[in-house]
Residue frames relative to the residue before (quaternion, step in Angstrom):
aa qw qx qy qz dx dy dz
M 1.0000 0.0000 0.0000 0.0000 0.00 0.00 0.00
G 0.3897 -0.7324 0.5152 0.2150 3.50 -0.92 0.93
L 0.5978 -0.5286 0.4501 0.4007 3.52 -1.34 -0.13
R 0.1002 -0.7556 0.6467 0.0278 3.39 -1.23 0.91
I 0.0886 -0.7805 0.6187 0.0116 3.57 -0.85 0.96
R 0.0538 -0.7589 0.6484 -0.0280 3.43 -0.97 1.13
M 0.2520 -0.7743 0.5721 0.0986 3.62 -0.88 1.02
K 0.1432 0.7580 -0.6295 0.0932 3.55 -1.05 0.89
K 0.3182 -0.7330 0.5572 0.2257 3.56 -1.15 0.11
H 0.1366 -0.7383 0.6506 0.1136 3.55 -1.19 0.70
N 0.7538 -0.0781 -0.0781 0.6478 3.47 -0.23 1.40
A 0.7670 -0.3106 0.2185 0.5172 3.66 -0.54 -0.97
T 0.5204 0.6616 -0.3655 0.3974 3.54 1.41 0.11
P 0.3686 -0.7245 0.5274 0.2470 3.62 -0.69 0.97
V 0.0830 -0.7733 0.6278 0.0325 3.64 -0.99 0.81
L 0.1587 -0.7466 0.6413 0.0788 3.55 -0.85 1.19
Q 0.2254 -0.7482 0.6171 0.0925 3.57 -0.73 1.17
L 0.0769 -0.7831 0.6152 0.0488 3.71 -0.57 1.02
S 0.1033 0.7614 -0.6399 0.0154 3.57 -1.08 0.57
G 0.6574 0.4427 -0.3974 0.4626 3.53 -1.20 0.62
S 0.7106 -0.4415 0.3802 0.3945 3.49 -1.05 -0.83
A 0.1660 -0.7497 0.6298 0.1171 3.66 -0.74 0.87
V 0.3545 0.7228 -0.5056 0.3102 3.55 0.24 1.35
G 0.8274 0.2470 -0.1653 0.4766 3.59 -1.22 0.46
E 0.8256 -0.2233 0.1922 0.4813 3.46 -1.21 -0.79
D 0.5133 0.6698 -0.4025 0.3547 3.61 1.16 -0.46
V 0.6233 0.5688 -0.3594 0.3985 3.61 1.09 -0.72
R 0.4742 0.6797 -0.4316 0.3564 3.64 1.18 -0.26
K 0.5870 0.5652 -0.3545 0.4586 3.57 1.16 -0.86
I 0.6529 0.5190 -0.3415 0.4333 3.67 0.80 -0.86
S 0.6531 0.5352 -0.2947 0.4474 3.52 0.95 -0.98
E 0.6939 0.4843 -0.2844 0.4507 3.52 0.95 -0.96
K 0.6253 0.5381 -0.3329 0.4567 3.66 1.04 -0.71
I 0.7165 0.4565 -0.2447 0.4673 3.55 0.97 -1.04
S 0.5817 0.5421 -0.3668 0.4830 3.54 1.11 -0.50
G 0.6810 0.4758 -0.3109 0.4617 3.54 0.89 -0.82
L 0.6781 0.4818 -0.3035 0.4646 3.56 1.02 -0.71
A 0.5477 0.6413 -0.3813 0.3786 3.52 1.17 -0.34
E 0.6512 0.5072 -0.2723 0.4945 3.47 1.28 -0.55
G 0.5262 0.6603 -0.4034 0.3527 3.67 1.22 -0.19
D 0.5239 -0.6387 0.4751 0.3032 3.45 -1.41 0.00
W 0.4734 0.5993 -0.4831 0.4282 3.66 0.80 1.10
S 0.5124 -0.6776 0.4571 0.2634 3.33 -1.36 0.54
A 0.8068 0.1498 -0.0702 0.5672 3.55 1.27 -0.40
V 0.1616 -0.7194 0.6598 0.1451 3.53 -1.37 0.45
V 0.2213 -0.7549 0.6057 0.1193 3.48 -0.99 1.02
V 0.1511 -0.7381 0.6530 0.0773 3.52 -1.15 0.85
D 0.2267 -0.7866 0.5646 0.1058 3.55 -0.51 1.28
I 0.0083 -0.8428 0.5374 -0.0281 3.52 -0.34 1.09
S 0.3099 0.7846 -0.4786 0.2437 3.57 1.31 0.36
N 0.7605 0.3162 -0.1927 0.5334 3.70 1.13 -0.49
L 0.3790 0.7013 -0.4797 0.3666 3.55 1.12 0.66
D 0.3215 -0.7897 0.5000 0.1517 3.55 -0.51 1.16
S 0.8015 -0.0212 0.0855 0.5914 3.55 0.94 -1.09
V 0.0346 -0.7610 0.6434 0.0754 3.56 -1.35 0.36
D 0.1754 -0.7849 0.5793 0.1326 3.59 -0.77 0.88
S 0.7524 -0.3896 0.2563 0.4652 3.60 -1.25 -0.08
N 0.5559 0.5547 -0.4072 0.4663 3.70 1.21 -0.38
G 0.6625 0.5141 -0.3066 0.4503 3.59 0.95 -0.92
L 0.6459 0.5217 -0.3049 0.4666 3.54 0.92 -0.86
G 0.6461 0.5324 -0.2920 0.4624 3.48 0.96 -0.96
V 0.6424 0.5066 -0.3133 0.4822 3.62 1.04 -0.74
F 0.6345 0.5292 -0.3216 0.4625 3.56 1.01 -0.86
V 0.6679 0.4853 -0.2985 0.4788 3.59 0.93 -0.89
F 0.6471 0.5163 -0.3130 0.4656 3.59 0.88 -0.86
S 0.6801 0.4999 -0.2951 0.4478 3.58 0.91 -0.88
W 0.6208 0.5513 -0.3156 0.4594 3.49 1.13 -0.88
K 0.6897 0.4645 -0.2881 0.4749 3.62 0.93 -0.95
L 0.6146 0.5461 -0.3508 0.4482 3.60 1.01 -0.69
L 0.6969 0.4487 -0.2976 0.4737 3.58 0.75 -0.94
E 0.6334 0.5426 -0.3349 0.4385 3.53 0.96 -0.90
S 0.6812 0.4767 -0.3162 0.4570 3.67 0.96 -0.78
K 0.6959 0.4189 -0.2884 0.5070 3.63 1.27 -0.16
G 0.5505 -0.6369 0.3705 0.3924 3.58 1.41 0.33
K 0.5615 0.5923 -0.3769 0.4379 3.58 1.14 0.61
R 0.3218 -0.7669 0.5101 0.2192 3.52 -1.05 0.39
L 0.2412 -0.7221 0.6263 0.1677 3.63 -1.12 0.62
L 0.1109 -0.8122 0.5727 -0.0058 3.56 -0.78 1.28
F 0.2154 -0.7686 0.5801 0.1623 3.58 -0.82 0.75
L 0.2925 -0.7847 0.5381 0.0958 3.51 -0.77 1.07
N 0.8769 -0.1883 0.1078 0.4290 3.56 -0.87 1.20
P 0.0265 -0.8194 0.5723 -0.0157 3.64 0.37 1.10
N 0.4480 -0.6761 0.5072 0.2913 3.61 -0.92 0.90
G 0.7830 -0.3929 0.2487 0.4131 3.52 -1.31 0.07
F 0.6526 0.5252 -0.2706 0.4744 3.55 0.96 -0.99
V 0.7164 0.4260 -0.2511 0.4922 3.65 0.71 -1.10
K 0.6291 0.5413 -0.3307 0.4493 3.54 0.95 -0.85
D 0.6479 0.4946 -0.3036 0.4934 3.67 0.97 -0.80
L 0.6509 0.5233 -0.3109 0.4538 3.54 1.00 -0.84
F 0.6631 0.4677 -0.3250 0.4858 3.64 0.99 -0.74
E 0.6365 0.5323 -0.3111 0.4635 3.55 1.01 -0.70
G 0.6832 0.4870 -0.2749 0.4695 3.57 0.95 -0.98
S 0.7124 0.4052 -0.2324 0.5237 3.62 1.14 -0.56
N 0.3862 -0.7320 0.4314 0.3590 3.65 1.37 -0.10
L 0.3535 0.7295 -0.5211 0.2673 3.63 1.08 0.39
H 0.5736 0.5881 -0.3955 0.4107 3.63 1.12 -0.47
K 0.6307 0.4955 -0.3607 0.4760 3.70 1.22 -0.19
V 0.6929 0.4459 -0.2672 0.4997 3.51 1.30 -0.23
F 0.6968 0.4547 -0.2282 0.5056 3.58 0.95 -0.97
T 0.3356 -0.6943 0.5880 0.2442 3.48 -1.20 0.58
I 0.0696 -0.8073 0.5860 -0.0028 3.59 -0.57 1.18
I 0.1436 -0.7873 0.5996 0.0081 3.51 -0.90 1.15
D 0.4385 -0.6859 0.5290 0.2396 3.58 -1.27 0.64
S 0.8368 0.0530 -0.0056 0.5449 3.63 1.06 -0.53
L 0.5244 -0.6318 0.4408 0.3626 3.67 -1.10 0.13
E 0.4820 0.6590 -0.4546 0.3560 3.57 1.23 -0.06
G 0.7515 0.3725 -0.2801 0.4669 3.47 -0.95 0.75
L 0.5097 0.6219 -0.4545 0.3832 3.69 1.14 -0.10
């Protein structure tokens, strides 16, 4: 299954809903979307990864790149509700100590 990206907003915060697999060349789409959002007038971008089936090193690299890009612009990258596989991957790579992970959109 390929990567699908859907864009929505919660209040004024952009939310990228990812589903499928964030692997290989498909992850370039994530980078392009977040790079475009980095120029916007919001303080955070949420990436909903609750329906993401798999992530490879390319996907992790894009997440780290996107986090650094937004941080450099004074913005935050928030990951919404990672499923078991992705949560384990974040913990195994210690990215859970760097990334902000949220359980819901309430309170944004």
